[in-house]
C-alpha positions as CSV (number, residue, x, y, z in Angstrom):
1,M,-3.4,-13.6,36.9
2,A,-0.1,-13.4,38.9
3,P,2.7,-12.4,38.6
4,D,1.2,-8.9,38.0
5,V,1.6,-5.4,39.5
6,M,-1.8,-5.8,41.2
7,R,-2.9,-8.5,43.6
8,R,-4.4,-11.4,41.7
9,R,-6.5,-14.5,42.6
10,I,-4.3,-17.1,41.1
11,D,-1.0,-17.5,39.2
12,D,-0.4,-18.5,35.5
13,L,0.8,-22.0,36.1
14,T,-1.9,-23.0,38.6
15,L,-4.5,-21.7,36.5
16,A,-3.3,-23.7,33.4
17,G,-3.6,-26.9,35.5
18,R,-7.2,-25.9,36.4
19,F,-8.1,-25.0,32.9
20,A,-6.8,-28.4,31.6
21,E,-8.7,-30.2,34.3
22,V,-12.0,-28.7,33.1
23,G,-11.2,-29.1,29.4
24,L,-10.3,-25.6,28.6
25,A,-7.7,-25.4,25.9
26,G,-5.9,-22.1,26.8
27,F,-6.0,-18.4,27.9
28,V,-4.8,-15.0,26.7
29,L,-2.6,-13.3,29.4
30,K,-3.5,-9.6,29.4
31,S,-1.8,-7.0,31.4
32,H,-2.6,-3.2,31.3
33,Y,1.2,-2.5,31.9
34,V,3.6,-5.0,30.5
35,P,3.8,-7.4,27.6
36,T,3.0,-11.1,28.7
37,T,4.9,-13.0,25.9
38,E,7.5,-14.4,28.3
39,R,4.9,-15.4,30.8
40,A,2.9,-17.3,28.0
41,A,6.0,-19.0,26.9
42,V,6.8,-20.3,30.4
43,V,3.2,-21.6,30.8
44,R,3.5,-23.5,27.5
45,A,6.8,-25.0,28.4
46,A,5.6,-26.0,31.9
47,V,2.2,-27.4,30.7
48,P,2.8,-29.0,27.2
49,G,0.0,-28.8,25.0
50,F,-1.6,-25.9,26.7
51,G,-2.4,-22.9,24.7
52,A,-1.2,-19.8,26.6
53,V,-1.3,-16.7,24.4
54,G,0.8,-13.7,25.0
55,A,-0.4,-10.1,24.4
56,I,0.6,-6.4,24.6
57,T,-1.4,-3.5,25.7
58,L,-0.4,-0.1,24.2
59,N,-0.6,2.1,27.4
60,A,2.2,4.6,28.5
61,S,4.3,1.9,30.2
62,V,5.2,0.4,26.7
63,G,5.5,3.7,25.0
64,G,1.8,4.1,24.0
65,M,1.2,3.8,20.2
66,N,4.7,2.3,19.9
67,P,5.2,0.1,16.6
68,V,8.5,-1.0,17.9
69,A,7.1,-2.5,21.1
70,V,4.4,-4.3,18.9
71,E,7.1,-5.7,16.6
72,I,9.2,-6.9,19.6
73,A,6.1,-8.4,21.2
74,A,5.2,-10.1,17.9
75,R,8.6,-11.7,17.5
76,G,8.4,-13.0,20.9
77,G,5.1,-14.8,20.1
78,A,2.4,-12.4,21.1
79,Q,-0.8,-12.9,19.3
80,V,-3.2,-10.1,20.6
81,V,-2.7,-6.3,20.7
82,W,-4.9,-4.1,22.8
83,L,-4.9,-0.4,21.9
84,P,-4.6,1.9,24.8
85,T,-6.8,1.1,27.9
86,V,-6.2,2.8,31.1
87,D,-4.2,5.5,29.5
88,S,-6.4,6.2,26.4
89,A,-7.3,9.7,25.8
90,N,-11.0,8.7,26.0
91,Q,-10.5,6.8,29.4
92,R,-8.7,9.8,30.8
93,A,-11.4,12.2,29.6
94,C,-14.4,10.1,30.6
95,T,-16.7,11.8,33.0
96,A,-19.5,9.2,32.9
97,G,-19.9,7.6,36.4
98,D,-20.4,3.9,37.0
99,P,-24.0,3.0,38.1
100,E,-24.6,3.0,41.9
101,G,-23.1,-0.1,43.6
102,A,-20.7,-0.9,40.7
103,T,-17.3,-2.3,41.7
104,P,-14.6,-0.1,40.5
105,P,-11.7,-1.8,38.4
106,M,-8.5,-2.6,40.3
107,W,-6.4,-0.6,37.8
108,A,-8.3,2.6,38.8
109,R,-6.7,2.6,42.2
110,L,-3.2,2.1,40.6
111,Q,-3.8,4.9,38.2
112,D,-4.8,7.2,41.2
113,E,-1.6,6.1,43.0
114,L,0.5,7.1,40.2
115,R,-1.1,10.4,39.7
116,E,-0.7,11.1,43.4
117,A,3.0,10.3,43.1
118,G,3.4,12.8,40.2
119,M,4.0,10.0,37.7
120,A,0.8,10.4,35.6
121,A,1.7,9.8,31.9
122,D,0.1,11.9,29.1
123,P,-2.9,10.4,27.5
124,V,-2.3,8.1,24.5
125,D,-4.0,9.3,21.4
126,V,-5.0,7.2,18.4
127,V,-6.8,9.7,16.3
128,G,-6.0,13.4,15.6
129,P,-8.2,16.4,16.5
130,G,-10.4,16.0,13.4
131,G,-10.9,12.3,14.1
132,A,-8.5,10.9,11.5
133,V,-6.4,8.0,12.5
134,L,-2.9,9.0,13.3
135,E,0.1,7.8,11.2
136,R,1.6,6.2,14.3
137,T,-1.6,4.3,14.7
138,R,-1.5,3.1,11.1
139,Q,2.2,2.0,11.8
140,V,1.0,-0.1,14.6
141,L,-1.9,-1.6,12.5
142,R,0.6,-2.5,9.7
143,V,2.8,-4.4,12.2
144,I,-0.4,-6.1,13.5
145,A,-1.4,-7.1,9.9
146,G,2.2,-8.2,9.0
147,H,2.3,-10.7,11.9
148,D,-1.3,-11.7,11.6
149,M,-2.2,-10.6,15.1
150,T,-5.5,-9.9,16.6
151,L,-6.5,-6.3,17.2
152,A,-8.5,-5.5,20.3
153,T,-9.8,-1.8,20.5
154,G,-9.1,-1.1,24.1
155,H,-10.9,1.7,26.0
156,L,-11.5,3.9,22.9
157,S,-14.5,6.0,22.3
158,A,-17.2,4.9,19.9
159,D,-16.1,7.4,17.3
160,E,-12.5,6.4,17.8
161,I,-13.4,2.6,17.3
162,D,-15.1,3.4,14.1
163,A,-12.2,5.1,12.7
164,V,-9.7,2.5,13.8
165,V,-11.8,-0.5,12.6
166,D,-11.9,1.2,9.0
167,A,-8.2,1.9,9.1
168,A,-7.4,-1.6,10.3
169,A,-9.3,-3.1,7.4
170,E,-7.5,-0.9,5.0
171,E,-4.0,-2.0,6.4
172,G,-5.0,-5.7,6.2
173,V,-5.8,-6.6,9.8
174,R,-7.7,-9.8,9.7
175,R,-9.2,-10.1,13.1
176,I,-10.6,-7.2,15.1
177,V,-12.3,-7.5,18.5
178,I,-14.3,-4.5,20.1
179,T,-13.3,-4.5,23.8
180,H,-16.3,-5.0,26.0
181,P,-18.6,-2.4,24.3
182,E,-20.9,-2.1,27.3
183,F,-18.1,-0.9,29.5
184,T,-18.8,2.7,31.0
185,S,-16.1,4.6,29.2
186,Q,-16.6,2.9,25.8
187,W,-20.4,2.3,25.5
188,V,-21.2,1.5,22.0
189,A,-24.9,1.8,21.1
190,I,-26.7,-1.1,19.4
191,D,-26.8,0.5,15.9
192,R,-23.1,1.2,16.0
193,Q,-22.4,-2.4,17.2
194,R,-24.4,-3.7,14.2
195,A,-22.4,-1.6,11.8
196,L,-19.1,-2.7,13.3
197,A,-20.2,-6.4,13.1
198,A,-21.2,-5.6,9.4
199,K,-17.6,-4.6,8.9
200,G,-16.3,-8.0,10.2
201,A,-15.5,-7.1,13.8
202,L,-16.5,-9.3,16.8
203,L,-18.0,-7.7,19.8
204,E,-16.4,-8.8,23.1
205,R,-19.0,-10.0,25.7
206,C,-17.2,-9.7,28.9
207,F,-18.4,-11.4,32.2
208,T,-17.2,-8.8,34.5
209,T,-18.9,-5.9,32.9
210,P,-22.5,-7.0,34.0
211,H,-21.1,-8.9,37.1
212,S,-19.5,-5.8,38.5
213,G,-22.6,-3.8,37.9
214,K,-21.5,-1.5,35.2
215,V,-24.3,-2.7,33.0
216,S,-27.4,-4.7,33.8
217,W,-27.5,-8.4,32.6
218,E,-30.7,-7.5,30.7
219,T,-29.0,-4.8,28.6
220,W,-26.1,-7.2,28.0
221,Y,-28.4,-10.0,26.8
222,E,-30.3,-7.5,24.6
223,H,-27.1,-6.3,22.8
224,I,-26.2,-9.9,22.1
225,G,-29.6,-10.7,20.7
226,A,-29.8,-7.5,18.7
227,V,-26.3,-8.0,17.1
228,G,-26.3,-11.6,16.9
229,P,-24.3,-14.4,18.7
230,E,-22.3,-14.9,15.5
231,H,-20.9,-11.6,16.0
232,S,-20.0,-11.9,19.6
233,V,-17.3,-13.5,21.5
234,L,-17.3,-14.5,25.3
235,S,-14.6,-13.5,27.7
236,S,-14.3,-13.8,31.5
237,D,-11.7,-10.9,32.3
238,L,-11.4,-12.6,35.7
239,G,-8.5,-12.8,38.0
240,Q,-9.4,-10.3,40.7
241,P,-9.4,-11.7,44.3
242,F,-13.0,-10.5,44.9
243,N,-14.5,-12.2,41.7
244,P,-15.3,-15.8,40.9
245,P,-12.6,-18.2,39.9
246,V,-11.2,-17.7,36.5
247,E,-11.8,-21.2,35.3
248,D,-15.5,-20.8,36.2
249,G,-16.0,-17.7,34.0
250,L,-17.1,-19.2,30.8
251,A,-19.4,-21.9,32.5
252,L,-21.1,-19.1,34.6
253,L,-21.8,-17.1,31.3
254,A,-23.0,-20.3,29.6
255,D,-25.4,-20.9,32.4
256,R,-26.7,-17.4,32.3
257,L,-27.1,-17.4,28.5
258,L,-29.0,-20.7,28.4
259,A,-31.4,-19.6,31.2
260,E,-32.1,-16.5,29.2
261,G,-33.1,-18.5,26.1
262,F,-30.0,-18.6,24.1
263,T,-29.4,-21.9,22.5
264,E,-26.4,-24.2,23.0
265,E,-25.3,-23.6,19.4
266,D,-25.4,-19.8,20.2
267,V,-23.3,-20.4,23.3
268,R,-20.8,-22.6,21.3
269,T,-20.7,-20.0,18.6
270,M,-19.7,-17.3,20.9
271,A,-17.3,-19.4,23.0
272,V,-15.4,-21.5,20.6
273,G,-16.8,-20.8,17.0
274,I,-15.3,-18.6,14.3
275,V,-17.4,-17.6,11.4
276,A,-15.3,-17.8,8.2
277,L,-18.1,-17.5,5.6
278,R,-21.3,-15.7,6.2
279,D,-24.3,-15.0,3.8
280,F,-22.5,-17.2,1.4
281,D,-24.3,-18.6,-1.7
282,L,-22.3,-19.7,-4.7
283,E,-23.3,-22.0,-7.6
284,I,-20.6,-23.2,-10.1
285,A,-21.5,-24.3,-13.7
286,E,-20.0,-27.4,-15.0
287,G,-17.0,-26.9,-17.2
288,G,-16.2,-23.5,-15.9
289,F,-13.0,-22.0,-14.5
290,V,-13.9,-19.9,-11.5
291,S,-11.2,-17.8,-9.9
292,V,-11.9,-16.9,-6.3
293,L,-10.1,-13.8,-5.3
294,G,-9.6,-12.2,-1.7
295,R,-7.3,-11.2,0.9
296,S,-5.7,-13.7,3.3
297,G,-8.2,-14.8,6.0
298,C,-11.4,-14.1,4.1
299,G,-12.5,-17.7,3.9
300,K,-11.2,-18.9,0.6
301,S,-9.6,-22.1,2.0
302,T,-12.6,-22.8,4.3
303,M,-14.8,-22.6,1.1
304,L,-12.7,-25.2,-0.6
305,N,-12.6,-27.5,2.5
306,L,-16.4,-27.3,2.5
307,M,-16.6,-28.2,-1.2
308,A,-14.2,-31.0,-0.6
309,G,-16.2,-32.4,2.2
310,L,-13.4,-32.0,4.7
311,T,-15.3,-29.5,6.9
312,T,-18.9,-29.6,7.9
313,P,-20.7,-26.4,7.7
314,T,-22.2,-25.1,10.9
315,A,-25.2,-23.7,8.9
316,G,-26.5,-24.2,5.5
317,S,-25.4,-26.9,3.1
318,V,-23.1,-27.9,0.3
319,A,-24.3,-30.0,-2.7
320,Y,-22.5,-31.5,-5.7
321,R,-24.7,-32.3,-8.7
322,G,-27.7,-32.0,-6.4
323,E,-26.4,-34.4,-3.7
324,P,-25.4,-33.2,-0.3
325,V,-21.6,-33.3,0.3
326,S,-20.9,-35.2,3.6
327,G,-17.4,-36.2,3.1
328,P,-14.6,-36.5,0.5
329,R,-15.7,-37.7,-2.9
330,T,-13.7,-39.1,-5.7
331,Q,-15.3,-36.8,-8.3
332,L,-13.4,-33.9,-6.6
333,G,-9.6,-33.4,-6.8
334,Y,-8.1,-31.0,-4.2
335,L,-4.7,-29.4,-4.7
336,T,-3.7,-27.7,-1.5
337,Q,-1.3,-24.8,-0.9
338,S,1.5,-27.0,0.5
339,D,3.0,-30.1,-1.1
340,T,1.6,-33.4,0.4
341,L,3.6,-35.8,-1.7
342,M,4.9,-39.0,0.0
343,P,8.5,-38.6,0.5
344,W,9.3,-42.2,0.3
345,R,7.6,-42.5,-3.1
346,D,9.2,-41.6,-6.3
347,V,7.3,-39.3,-8.8
348,R,5.6,-42.3,-10.6
349,R,4.4,-43.9,-7.4
350,N,3.2,-40.7,-6.1
351,V,1.1,-40.1,-9.2
352,E,-0.1,-43.6,-9.0
353,L,-1.3,-43.3,-5.5
354,P,-5.1,-42.3,-6.2
355,L,-5.2,-45.1,-8.7
356,E,-3.7,-47.6,-6.2
357,I,-6.3,-46.6,-3.6
358,G,-9.0,-47.1,-6.2
359,G,-7.9,-50.6,-6.9
360,V,-6.7,-50.1,-10.5
361,P,-4.4,-53.0,-11.5
362,A,-0.7,-52.3,-11.7
363,R,-0.2,-52.1,-15.5
364,P,-3.0,-49.7,-16.3
365,R,-2.0,-47.7,-13.3
366,R,1.7,-47.3,-14.5
367,E,0.4,-46.4,-18.1
368,R,-1.9,-43.7,-16.7
369,A,0.9,-42.3,-14.4
370,A,3.3,-42.2,-17.5
371,E,0.7,-40.4,-19.5
372,L,0.1,-37.7,-16.8
373,I,3.8,-37.4,-16.0
374,K,4.4,-36.6,-19.6
375,K,1.4,-34.2,-19.9
376,V,2.8,-31.9,-17.1
377,G,6.3,-32.0,-18.5
378,L,8.2,-34.3,-16.2
379,E,9.0,-37.2,-18.6
380,G,12.4,-38.5,-17.4
381,F,11.9,-37.7,-13.8
382,E,9.7,-40.8,-13.0
383,R,12.2,-42.3,-10.6
384,H,13.1,-39.0,-8.8
385,Y,11.9,-38.5,-5.1
386,P,10.3,-35.2,-4.0
387,R,13.6,-34.2,-2.2
388,E,15.3,-34.3,-5.6
389,L,12.8,-31.9,-7.4
390,S,12.5,-28.2,-7.5
391,G,9.4,-26.3,-6.2
392,G,7.9,-26.1,-9.6
393,M,8.5,-29.8,-10.3
394,L,6.9,-30.7,-6.9
395,R,3.7,-28.6,-8.0
396,R,3.6,-30.5,-11.4
397,V,3.7,-33.9,-9.6
398,S,1.0,-32.8,-7.2
399,L,-1.0,-31.6,-10.2
400,A,-0.5,-35.0,-12.0
401,R,-1.5,-36.8,-8.9
402,M,-4.7,-34.8,-8.5
403,L,-5.5,-35.6,-12.1
404,A,-4.8,-39.3,-11.8
405,G,-8.1,-40.0,-10.1
406,D,-9.7,-38.4,-13.2
407,P,-11.9,-36.0,-11.1
408,E,-14.8,-34.1,-12.6
409,T,-14.0,-31.0,-10.7
410,L,-10.5,-29.6,-9.6
411,L,-10.2,-27.6,-6.4
412,M,-7.0,-25.7,-6.2
413,D,-5.9,-23.5,-3.1
414,E,-3.3,-21.0,-4.2
415,P,-1.3,-23.8,-5.8
416,F,1.3,-21.5,-7.5
417,G,1.7,-18.9,-4.8
418,A,5.2,-19.8,-3.5
419,L,6.8,-20.1,-6.9
420,D,8.8,-17.6,-8.9
421,A,7.2,-15.7,-11.7
422,Q,8.6,-17.8,-14.6
423,L,7.6,-21.1,-12.9
424,R,4.2,-19.7,-12.0
425,G,3.6,-18.6,-15.6
426,D,4.6,-22.1,-17.0
427,L,2.3,-23.8,-14.6
428,Q,-0.6,-21.4,-15.3
429,A,-0.3,-22.2,-19.0
430,E,-0.1,-25.8,-18.4
431,L,-3.3,-25.8,-16.2
432,L,-5.1,-23.7,-18.9
433,R,-4.1,-26.3,-21.5
434,L,-5.3,-29.2,-19.4
435,W,-8.5,-27.6,-18.6
436,E,-9.3,-26.9,-22.3
437,E,-8.5,-30.3,-23.2
438,S,-10.5,-32.1,-20.4
439,G,-13.5,-29.8,-20.0
440,Q,-13.2,-30.3,-16.2
441,T,-14.7,-27.8,-13.8
442,V,-12.0,-25.7,-11.9
443,V,-12.4,-23.6,-8.7
444,F,-9.1,-21.8,-8.3
445,V,-8.4,-19.8,-5.1
446,T,-5.8,-16.9,-5.2
447,H,-5.1,-13.6,-3.6
448,D,-3.3,-12.4,-6.6
449,I,-5.6,-10.1,-8.9
450,E,-3.7,-10.8,-12.1
451,E,-3.7,-14.5,-11.6
452,A,-7.5,-14.5,-11.0
453,L,-8.1,-12.5,-14.2
454,L,-5.6,-14.4,-16.2
455,L,-7.1,-17.8,-15.7
456,G,-10.7,-17.7,-14.8
457,D,-13.7,-17.3,-17.2
458,R,-15.5,-16.0,-14.0
459,V,-14.2,-14.1,-11.0
460,V,-15.7,-14.2,-7.5
461,V,-14.3,-11.8,-4.9
462,L,-14.6,-12.4,-1.2
463,G,-14.7,-9.6,1.2
464,R,-14.2,-9.7,5.0
465,V,-16.0,-12.5,6.9
466,G,-16.2,-14.5,3.6
467,R,-19.1,-12.5,1.9
468,I,-19.2,-12.4,-1.8
469,V,-18.7,-8.8,-2.8
470,L,-18.4,-9.4,-6.6
471,D,-19.3,-12.2,-9.0
472,R,-18.7,-11.4,-12.7
473,P,-17.9,-13.5,-15.9
474,I,-14.8,-12.5,-17.7
475,D,-16.0,-12.2,-21.3
476,L,-13.9,-11.1,-24.3
477,P,-16.2,-9.8,-26.9
478,E,-15.0,-9.1,-30.5
479,A,-12.2,-6.6,-30.5
480,D,-10.4,-4.7,-33.3
481,P,-7.4,-6.7,-34.3
482,A,-5.6,-3.5,-35.0
483,E,-6.0,-2.5,-31.4
484,I,-4.3,-5.8,-30.2
485,T,-1.6,-5.3,-32.8
486,R,-0.8,-1.9,-31.4
487,L,-0.9,-3.2,-27.9
488,L,1.6,-6.1,-28.7
489,T,3.8,-3.7,-30.7
490,V,4.1,-1.4,-27.9
491,Y,4.7,-4.2,-25.5
492,L,7.6,-5.7,-27.7
493,K,9.2,-2.3,-27.8
494,G,9.6,-2.6,-24.1
495,I,7.2,0.0,-22.9
496,D,5.8,-0.7,-19.3
497,P,2.5,-2.5,-19.8
498,K,1.1,-0.7,-16.7
499,A,1.1,2.4,-18.8
500,L,-1.5,0.8,-21.2
501,T,-4.8,1.9,-19.6
502,E,-6.7,2.6,-22.8
503,L,-8.2,-0.6,-24.3
504,P,-11.5,0.2,-25.7
505,G,-14.0,-2.6,-26.4
506,L,-12.0,-5.3,-24.6
507,M,-13.8,-5.5,-21.4
508,R,-17.2,-4.3,-20.1
509,T,-16.6,-5.2,-16.4
510,E,-16.5,-2.7,-13.7
511,M,-14.9,-3.4,-10.3
512,P,-15.9,-1.5,-7.2
513,E,-13.3,0.7,-5.7
514,S,-13.3,-1.2,-2.4
515,I,-11.6,-4.1,-4.0
516,G,-8.5,-2.1,-4.3
517,F,-8.2,-1.7,-8.2
518,T,-9.9,0.4,-10.9
519,R,-11.7,-0.5,-14.1
520,A,-8.6,0.6,-16.1
521,S,-6.2,-1.7,-14.3
522,F,-8.8,-4.5,-14.5
523,D,-9.2,-4.0,-18.2
524,T,-5.5,-3.7,-18.7
525,A,-4.5,-6.8,-16.8
526,I,-6.8,-9.2,-18.4
527,A,-6.5,-7.8,-22.0
528,F,-2.6,-7.5,-21.8
529,H,-1.8,-10.7,-20.1
530,R,-4.1,-12.8,-22.3
531,A,-2.8,-11.0,-25.4
532,T,0.9,-11.5,-24.5
533,G,1.1,-15.3,-24.0
534,L,-1.5,-17.3,-22.2
535,V,-4.3,-16.2,-24.5
536,K,-3.1,-18.8,-27.0
537,H,-4.5,-21.5,-24.7
538,L,-8.0,-19.8,-24.6
539,P,-11.0,-20.6,-26.9
540,T,-11.2,-16.9,-27.5
541,Y,-7.6,-16.7,-29.0
542,E,-8.7,-16.8,-32.6
543,K,-11.0,-14.0,-32.2
544,I,-8.7,-11.4,-30.6
545,V,-5.1,-12.1,-31.9
546,P,-4.3,-11.5,-35.5
547,P,-2.7,-14.4,-37.3
548,A,0.5,-12.6,-38.0
549,L,1.1,-12.3,-34.3
550,R,0.1,-15.9,-33.1
551,T,3.7,-17.1,-33.3
552,L,5.1,-14.4,-31.0
């Protein structure tokens, strides 16, 4: 769209109005040559509520693989980063010709003009001669991950795409889109598309690729069907004067896909749906404490929302005690990441809220609230308001309020993540004590490995796209008390606990290397942390800690 260095069919502001008229929520502004963050900001200001998204494409005009350019764009609000397109080494080296009758892209003429004027930039490399991703590319990926941006692969070759997707996953990039894999210079075969989808990448199905004759519609449909609509995302890539109106792009795609036999659900999935959990099957036993571990964006919070009845699954089902979950249930308590206390209610009245909603009379309501406030260590703060409490105290109030409804199952979404180490340790100990006393079922989500091992009697690890990659009980078999005594003695002398990697007999669990830590670190974390404090709250305490050390 205009303004741009090439002639365009429509300008940003006019298009935003047309999108709003037909019920489209927003668009991503892409330019091969300049960042679009400022343009997107102008559109959002001029059309309140419209979702204009800025982006940057790492061609020569912005310095190629330039992490500083990505950082500045991110700070300006950009959400999408395209790797090199017109200046990629692959695009420059491509000798494959478009099919007869195909319409050449508009940027090809501009590239020719620059070359004729003696201003052709050097190709932008993302991998080295041996195919390994360059350190500069990794720097860019780290910036993308740090700002939680979306990575699009640009005009890379299939081999380069493979290498970059692996590196992006290693650097923590959450969302990866393979740029129009049917385009002439990229052309990613079906088997490789499937492999990329298995790694969590989405395949961009672009309207202009078949519309301009670079691939047949039949091949385009075949690729979607072979890889799966759930791994595809539709785009128009319109704006050229000779192509259909931009606002018609998705509708034209939908019509073609439906006529080809794809379902409305397929089209909806490709146009607006994001798959957070895939091939997900989890059963939780009553009375257990399940720690769910995984990187940000792997579907942990989505899983809890499904369990709580706040989200409806697009496929599959959720059941509680054999009954379908179709909405919130009083048997389930949910403690979210952020505090949701009522600022106009003091501590006691916040804790009373579930009881008040449940119709419990005032006197027993106050008595139950007082009991819970004491249990979480806040006796004396009943009349304080949320604004008068520390972060740790707010978490305690939230915990007490969740427990007030006497739920059978507690769902907890990284409840201690924003707290300092001492407060987090105190609340972890409090939670374990409450769990042992109540016998409630706990599903505890975290991205902290040590917290997961410390609290749970079972650990479930989610990988990319919400797949379960590990599901193991944490058992502590009988161990030699002398070994524990030695461990604690070394600890008390101030030796770094990370150096303690030999703990024979304490754990039999092996963790895959892909999770990011080894068996030794797993063994050490669980044995050391349980032996040096919180283990006193566990049923296995009597088994593994000698009597002489239980008062430490």
